[in-house]
PyMOL commands that place a pseudoatom at each C-alpha (Angstrom):
pseudoatom trace, name=CA, resn=UNK, resi=1, chain=A, elem=C, hetatm=0, pos=[23.018, -53.391, -39.927]
pseudoatom trace, name=CA, resn=UNK, resi=2, chain=A, elem=C, hetatm=0, pos=[21.619, -56.871, -38.469]
pseudoatom trace, name=CA, resn=UNK, resi=3, chain=A, elem=C, hetatm=0, pos=[19.516, -57.047, -41.436]
pseudoatom trace, name=CA, resn=UNK, resi=4, chain=A, elem=C, hetatm=0, pos=[22.885, -56.780, -43.604]
pseudoatom trace, name=CA, resn=UNK, resi=5, chain=A, elem=C, hetatm=0, pos=[24.362, -59.799, -41.734]
pseudoatom trace, name=CA, resn=UNK, resi=6, chain=A, elem=C, hetatm=0, pos=[21.355, -61.733, -42.065]
pseudoatom trace, name=CA, resn=UNK, resi=7, chain=A, elem=C, hetatm=0, pos=[21.313, -61.296, -45.881]
pseudoatom trace, name=CA, resn=UNK, resi=8, chain=A, elem=C, hetatm=0, pos=[24.963, -62.280, -46.063]
pseudoatom trace, name=CA, resn=UNK, resi=9, chain=A, elem=C, hetatm=0, pos=[24.429, -65.186, -44.361]
pseudoatom trace, name=CA, resn=UNK, resi=10, chain=A, elem=C, hetatm=0, pos=[21.742, -66.056, -46.336]
pseudoatom trace, name=CA, resn=UNK, resi=11, chain=A, elem=C, hetatm=0, pos=[23.800, -65.507, -49.571]
pseudoatom trace, name=CA, resn=UNK, resi=12, chain=A, elem=C, hetatm=0, pos=[26.787, -67.543, -47.962]
pseudoatom trace, name=CA, resn=UNK, resi=13, chain=A, elem=C, hetatm=0, pos=[25.164, -70.684, -47.325]
pseudoatom trace, name=CA, resn=UNK, resi=14, chain=A, elem=C, hetatm=0, pos=[26.923, -72.744, -49.777]
pseudoatom trace, name=CA, resn=UNK, resi=15, chain=A, elem=C, hetatm=0, pos=[30.031, -74.349, -49.486]
pseudoatom trace, name=CA, resn=UNK, resi=16, chain=A, elem=C, hetatm=0, pos=[31.803, -77.061, -50.956]
pseudoatom trace, name=CA, resn=UNK, resi=17, chain=A, elem=C, hetatm=0, pos=[32.994, -80.739, -49.360]
pseudoatom trace, name=CA, resn=UNK, resi=18, chain=A, elem=C, hetatm=0, pos=[32.545, -83.705, -51.260]
pseudoatom trace, name=CA, resn=UNK, resi=19, chain=A, elem=C, hetatm=0, pos=[29.787, -86.376, -50.845]
pseudoatom trace, name=CA, resn=UNK, resi=20, chain=A, elem=C, hetatm=0, pos=[27.672, -88.471, -53.195]
pseudoatom trace, name=CA, resn=UNK, resi=21, chain=A, elem=C, hetatm=0, pos=[24.387, -89.596, -52.326]
pseudoatom trace, name=CA, resn=UNK, resi=22, chain=A, elem=C, hetatm=0, pos=[22.017, -92.086, -53.242]
pseudoatom trace, name=CA, resn=UNK, resi=23, chain=A, elem=C, hetatm=0, pos=[18.258, -93.091, -52.121]
pseudoatom trace, name=CA, resn=UNK, resi=24, chain=A, elem=C, hetatm=0, pos=[17.929, -94.677, -48.505]
pseudoatom trace, name=CA, resn=UNK, resi=25, chain=A, elem=C, hetatm=0, pos=[21.419, -93.050, -47.337]
pseudoatom trace, name=CA, resn=UNK, resi=26, chain=A, elem=C, hetatm=0, pos=[21.289, -91.703, -43.932]
pseudoatom trace, name=CA, resn=UNK, resi=27, chain=A, elem=C, hetatm=0, pos=[23.150, -88.480, -43.342]
pseudoatom trace, name=CA, resn=UNK, resi=28, chain=A, elem=C, hetatm=0, pos=[24.582, -86.955, -40.018]
pseudoatom trace, name=CA, resn=UNK, resi=29, chain=A, elem=C, hetatm=0, pos=[24.696, -83.238, -39.523]
pseudoatom trace, name=CA, resn=UNK, resi=30, chain=A, elem=C, hetatm=0, pos=[26.341, -80.497, -37.839]
pseudoatom trace, name=CA, resn=UNK, resi=31, chain=A, elem=C, hetatm=0, pos=[24.743, -77.198, -37.394]
pseudoatom trace, name=CA, resn=UNK, resi=32, chain=A, elem=C, hetatm=0, pos=[27.519, -74.387, -38.085]
pseudoatom trace, name=CA, resn=UNK, resi=33, chain=A, elem=C, hetatm=0, pos=[25.047, -71.542, -37.823]
pseudoatom trace, name=CA, resn=UNK, resi=34, chain=A, elem=C, hetatm=0, pos=[21.389, -71.347, -37.120]
pseudoatom trace, name=CA, resn=UNK, resi=35, chain=A, elem=C, hetatm=0, pos=[19.803, -67.930, -36.824]
pseudoatom trace, name=CA, resn=UNK, resi=36, chain=A, elem=C, hetatm=0, pos=[16.544, -66.529, -36.567]
pseudoatom trace, name=CA, resn=UNK, resi=37, chain=A, elem=C, hetatm=0, pos=[15.518, -62.771, -37.650]
pseudoatom trace, name=CA, resn=UNK, resi=38, chain=A, elem=C, hetatm=0, pos=[12.824, -60.918, -34.973]
pseudoatom trace, name=CA, resn=UNK, resi=39, chain=A, elem=C, hetatm=0, pos=[10.418, -58.684, -35.555]
pseudoatom trace, name=CA, resn=UNK, resi=40, chain=A, elem=C, hetatm=0, pos=[12.197, -55.550, -34.166]
pseudoatom trace, name=CA, resn=UNK, resi=41, chain=A, elem=C, hetatm=0, pos=[15.115, -56.136, -36.395]
pseudoatom trace, name=CA, resn=UNK, resi=42, chain=A, elem=C, hetatm=0, pos=[17.276, -58.279, -34.011]
pseudoatom trace, name=CA, resn=UNK, resi=43, chain=A, elem=C, hetatm=0, pos=[19.164, -61.114, -35.439]
pseudoatom trace, name=CA, resn=UNK, resi=44, chain=A, elem=C, hetatm=0, pos=[19.489, -64.055, -32.498]
pseudoatom trace, name=CA, resn=UNK, resi=45, chain=A, elem=C, hetatm=0, pos=[22.040, -66.919, -32.523]
pseudoatom trace, name=CA, resn=UNK, resi=46, chain=A, elem=C, hetatm=0, pos=[19.842, -70.372, -31.755]
pseudoatom trace, name=CA, resn=UNK, resi=47, chain=A, elem=C, hetatm=0, pos=[21.776, -73.272, -30.400]
pseudoatom trace, name=CA, resn=UNK, resi=48, chain=A, elem=C, hetatm=0, pos=[23.809, -75.481, -32.322]
pseudoatom trace, name=CA, resn=UNK, resi=49, chain=A, elem=C, hetatm=0, pos=[22.881, -78.878, -32.577]
pseudoatom trace, name=CA, resn=UNK, resi=50, chain=A, elem=C, hetatm=0, pos=[23.305, -82.133, -34.532]
pseudoatom trace, name=CA, resn=UNK, resi=51, chain=A, elem=C, hetatm=0, pos=[20.549, -84.239, -36.181]
pseudoatom trace, name=CA, resn=UNK, resi=52, chain=A, elem=C, hetatm=0, pos=[20.196, -87.200, -39.017]
pseudoatom trace, name=CA, resn=UNK, resi=53, chain=A, elem=C, hetatm=0, pos=[17.867, -87.203, -42.247]
pseudoatom trace, name=CA, resn=UNK, resi=54, chain=A, elem=C, hetatm=0, pos=[17.018, -89.921, -44.514]
pseudoatom trace, name=CA, resn=UNK, resi=55, chain=A, elem=C, hetatm=0, pos=[17.106, -89.182, -48.301]
pseudoatom trace, name=CA, resn=UNK, resi=56, chain=A, elem=C, hetatm=0, pos=[13.949, -91.013, -49.832]
pseudoatom trace, name=CA, resn=UNK, resi=57, chain=A, elem=C, hetatm=0, pos=[12.886, -91.529, -53.296]
pseudoatom trace, name=CA, resn=UNK, resi=58, chain=A, elem=C, hetatm=0, pos=[10.000, -88.631, -52.961]
pseudoatom trace, name=CA, resn=UNK, resi=59, chain=A, elem=C, hetatm=0, pos=[10.701, -86.990, -49.553]
pseudoatom trace, name=CA, resn=UNK, resi=60, chain=A, elem=C, hetatm=0, pos=[13.163, -86.589, -46.502]
pseudoatom trace, name=CA, resn=UNK, resi=61, chain=A, elem=C, hetatm=0, pos=[12.833, -88.583, -43.278]
pseudoatom trace, name=CA, resn=UNK, resi=62, chain=A, elem=C, hetatm=0, pos=[14.024, -86.515, -40.191]
pseudoatom trace, name=CA, resn=UNK, resi=63, chain=A, elem=C, hetatm=0, pos=[15.387, -88.149, -37.297]
pseudoatom trace, name=CA, resn=UNK, resi=64, chain=A, elem=C, hetatm=0, pos=[13.630, -87.574, -33.918]
pseudoatom trace, name=CA, resn=UNK, resi=65, chain=A, elem=C, hetatm=0, pos=[16.406, -84.433, -32.888]
pseudoatom trace, name=CA, resn=UNK, resi=66, chain=A, elem=C, hetatm=0, pos=[15.240, -82.759, -35.844]
pseudoatom trace, name=CA, resn=UNK, resi=67, chain=A, elem=C, hetatm=0, pos=[15.770, -79.013, -35.547]
pseudoatom trace, name=CA, resn=UNK, resi=68, chain=A, elem=C, hetatm=0, pos=[13.185, -78.487, -37.662]
pseudoatom trace, name=CA, resn=UNK, resi=69, chain=A, elem=C, hetatm=0, pos=[9.465, -78.614, -37.453]
pseudoatom trace, name=CA, resn=UNK, resi=70, chain=A, elem=C, hetatm=0, pos=[8.384, -82.214, -39.270]
pseudoatom trace, name=CA, resn=UNK, resi=71, chain=A, elem=C, hetatm=0, pos=[4.630, -81.697, -38.992]
pseudoatom trace, name=CA, resn=UNK, resi=72, chain=A, elem=C, hetatm=0, pos=[4.625, -81.102, -42.646]
pseudoatom trace, name=CA, resn=UNK, resi=73, chain=A, elem=C, hetatm=0, pos=[6.567, -83.976, -45.261]
pseudoatom trace, name=CA, resn=UNK, resi=74, chain=A, elem=C, hetatm=0, pos=[9.484, -82.451, -47.230]
pseudoatom trace, name=CA, resn=UNK, resi=75, chain=A, elem=C, hetatm=0, pos=[8.588, -83.033, -50.493]
pseudoatom trace, name=CA, resn=UNK, resi=76, chain=A, elem=C, hetatm=0, pos=[11.780, -83.703, -52.852]
pseudoatom trace, name=CA, resn=UNK, resi=77, chain=A, elem=C, hetatm=0, pos=[11.389, -81.095, -55.817]
pseudoatom trace, name=CA, resn=UNK, resi=78, chain=A, elem=C, hetatm=0, pos=[15.068, -81.643, -57.390]
pseudoatom trace, name=CA, resn=UNK, resi=79, chain=A, elem=C, hetatm=0, pos=[17.134, -84.419, -56.952]
pseudoatom trace, name=CA, resn=UNK, resi=80, chain=A, elem=C, hetatm=0, pos=[20.710, -85.289, -58.245]
pseudoatom trace, name=CA, resn=UNK, resi=81, chain=A, elem=C, hetatm=0, pos=[22.534, -88.356, -56.748]
pseudoatom trace, name=CA, resn=UNK, resi=82, chain=A, elem=C, hetatm=0, pos=[24.878, -90.988, -58.351]
pseudoatom trace, name=CA, resn=UNK, resi=83, chain=A, elem=C, hetatm=0, pos=[22.222, -92.991, -59.572]
pseudoatom trace, name=CA, resn=UNK, resi=84, chain=A, elem=C, hetatm=0, pos=[21.218, -90.296, -61.634]
pseudoatom trace, name=CA, resn=UNK, resi=85, chain=A, elem=C, hetatm=0, pos=[24.783, -88.544, -62.614]
pseudoatom trace, name=CA, resn=UNK, resi=86, chain=A, elem=C, hetatm=0, pos=[24.976, -91.534, -64.923]
pseudoatom trace, name=CA, resn=UNK, resi=87, chain=A, elem=C, hetatm=0, pos=[22.151, -90.240, -67.055]
pseudoatom trace, name=CA, resn=UNK, resi=88, chain=A, elem=C, hetatm=0, pos=[23.821, -87.225, -67.377]
pseudoatom trace, name=CA, resn=UNK, resi=89, chain=A, elem=C, hetatm=0, pos=[26.515, -88.642, -69.265]
pseudoatom trace, name=CA, resn=UNK, resi=90, chain=A, elem=C, hetatm=0, pos=[30.471, -89.020, -68.148]
pseudoatom trace, name=CA, resn=UNK, resi=91, chain=A, elem=C, hetatm=0, pos=[31.773, -85.224, -69.598]
pseudoatom trace, name=CA, resn=UNK, resi=92, chain=A, elem=C, hetatm=0, pos=[29.402, -83.980, -66.783]
pseudoatom trace, name=CA, resn=UNK, resi=93, chain=A, elem=C, hetatm=0, pos=[30.440, -83.769, -63.541]
pseudoatom trace, name=CA, resn=UNK, resi=94, chain=A, elem=C, hetatm=0, pos=[27.417, -82.430, -61.279]
pseudoatom trace, name=CA, resn=UNK, resi=95, chain=A, elem=C, hetatm=0, pos=[27.674, -82.317, -57.527]
pseudoatom trace, name=CA, resn=UNK, resi=96, chain=A, elem=C, hetatm=0, pos=[25.113, -83.814, -55.463]
pseudoatom trace, name=CA, resn=UNK, resi=97, chain=A, elem=C, hetatm=0, pos=[22.175, -81.846, -55.121]
pseudoatom trace, name=CA, resn=UNK, resi=98, chain=A, elem=C, hetatm=0, pos=[18.828, -82.249, -53.207]
pseudoatom trace, name=CA, resn=UNK, resi=99, chain=A, elem=C, hetatm=0, pos=[15.923, -79.395, -53.062]
pseudoatom trace, name=CA, resn=UNK, resi=100, chain=A, elem=C, hetatm=0, pos=[12.984, -80.244, -50.703]
pseudoatom trace, name=CA, resn=UNK, resi=101, chain=A, elem=C, hetatm=0, pos=[9.926, -78.149, -49.093]
pseudoatom trace, name=CA, resn=UNK, resi=102, chain=A, elem=C, hetatm=0, pos=[7.250, -77.856, -47.297]
pseudoatom trace, name=CA, resn=UNK, resi=103, chain=A, elem=C, hetatm=0, pos=[4.479, -74.942, -47.640]
pseudoatom trace, name=CA, resn=UNK, resi=104, chain=A, elem=C, hetatm=0, pos=[6.900, -72.875, -45.285]
pseudoatom trace, name=CA, resn=UNK, resi=105, chain=A, elem=C, hetatm=0, pos=[10.428, -74.338, -45.268]
pseudoatom trace, name=CA, resn=UNK, resi=106, chain=A, elem=C, hetatm=0, pos=[13.059, -74.611, -47.855]
pseudoatom trace, name=CA, resn=UNK, resi=107, chain=A, elem=C, hetatm=0, pos=[16.013, -77.808, -47.652]
pseudoatom trace, name=CA, resn=UNK, resi=108, chain=A, elem=C, hetatm=0, pos=[18.854, -77.413, -49.841]
pseudoatom trace, name=CA, resn=UNK, resi=109, chain=A, elem=C, hetatm=0, pos=[21.522, -80.049, -49.857]
pseudoatom trace, name=CA, resn=UNK, resi=110, chain=A, elem=C, hetatm=0, pos=[24.683, -79.202, -52.138]
pseudoatom trace, name=CA, resn=UNK, resi=111, chain=A, elem=C, hetatm=0, pos=[27.953, -81.131, -51.964]
pseudoatom trace, name=CA, resn=UNK, resi=112, chain=A, elem=C, hetatm=0, pos=[27.438, -81.810, -48.341]
pseudoatom trace, name=CA, resn=UNK, resi=113, chain=A, elem=C, hetatm=0, pos=[26.303, -78.486, -46.900]
pseudoatom trace, name=CA, resn=UNK, resi=114, chain=A, elem=C, hetatm=0, pos=[22.654, -78.325, -45.960]
pseudoatom trace, name=CA, resn=UNK, resi=115, chain=A, elem=C, hetatm=0, pos=[20.839, -74.949, -45.620]
pseudoatom trace, name=CA, resn=UNK, resi=116, chain=A, elem=C, hetatm=0, pos=[17.253, -74.734, -44.350]
pseudoatom trace, name=CA, resn=UNK, resi=117, chain=A, elem=C, hetatm=0, pos=[15.136, -71.706, -44.399]
pseudoatom trace, name=CA, resn=UNK, resi=118, chain=A, elem=C, hetatm=0, pos=[11.460, -71.363, -42.749]
pseudoatom trace, name=CA, resn=UNK, resi=119, chain=A, elem=C, hetatm=0, pos=[9.592, -68.098, -44.105]
pseudoatom trace, name=CA, resn=UNK, resi=120, chain=A, elem=C, hetatm=0, pos=[7.216, -67.669, -41.406]
pseudoatom trace, name=CA, resn=UNK, resi=121, chain=A, elem=C, hetatm=0, pos=[9.509, -68.393, -38.499]
pseudoatom trace, name=CA, resn=UNK, resi=122, chain=A, elem=C, hetatm=0, pos=[12.289, -66.002, -39.945]
pseudoatom trace, name=CA, resn=UNK, resi=123, chain=A, elem=C, hetatm=0, pos=[14.760, -68.824, -39.197]
pseudoatom trace, name=CA, resn=UNK, resi=124, chain=A, elem=C, hetatm=0, pos=[17.894, -70.140, -41.160]
pseudoatom trace, name=CA, resn=UNK, resi=125, chain=A, elem=C, hetatm=0, pos=[20.648, -72.767, -40.720]
pseudoatom trace, name=CA, resn=UNK, resi=126, chain=A, elem=C, hetatm=0, pos=[23.700, -73.857, -42.525]
pseudoatom trace, name=CA, resn=UNK, resi=127, chain=A, elem=C, hetatm=0, pos=[25.075, -77.615, -41.434]
pseudoatom trace, name=CA, resn=UNK, resi=128, chain=A, elem=C, hetatm=0, pos=[27.771, -79.628, -42.656]
pseudoatom trace, name=CA, resn=UNK, resi=129, chain=A, elem=C, hetatm=0, pos=[26.301, -83.234, -43.821]
pseudoatom trace, name=CA, resn=UNK, resi=130, chain=A, elem=C, hetatm=0, pos=[27.922, -86.681, -44.179]
pseudoatom trace, name=CA, resn=UNK, resi=131, chain=A, elem=C, hetatm=0, pos=[26.638, -90.188, -45.444]
pseudoatom trace, name=CA, resn=UNK, resi=132, chain=A, elem=C, hetatm=0, pos=[26.715, -92.730, -42.701]
pseudoatom trace, name=CA, resn=UNK, resi=133, chain=A, elem=C, hetatm=0, pos=[28.439, -95.510, -43.913]
for i in range(1, 133): cmd.bond("trace and resi %d" % i, "trace and resi %d" % (i + 1))
show_as sticks, trace
zoom trace
């Protein structure tokens, strides 16, 4: 039963809001749900937190209060921002998308929702993120 909840949480991690990123933007995020899967099958809800990160050209720069392990750099693997949107053309309206990863973790920002997963810690969270103006 707990495994089913965990699986549903992972598949339901994307949502809709409306922001557009660009290189150098700072995001402020509120974690909505943070869970870990224990070896005995229990799902544990972790403490909710607030954090910030900065979108760089090739990586993510985390603030000091980051809820993730930042010992390895999060390299950007896919990026659609307001700067790259114009290259696609006016007929295509693709939401902002950023994917980044380390050897053990995956970061995905899609239209204001951030999902983060760590494969060795068996931990995931989802957060609402807004660009700081």
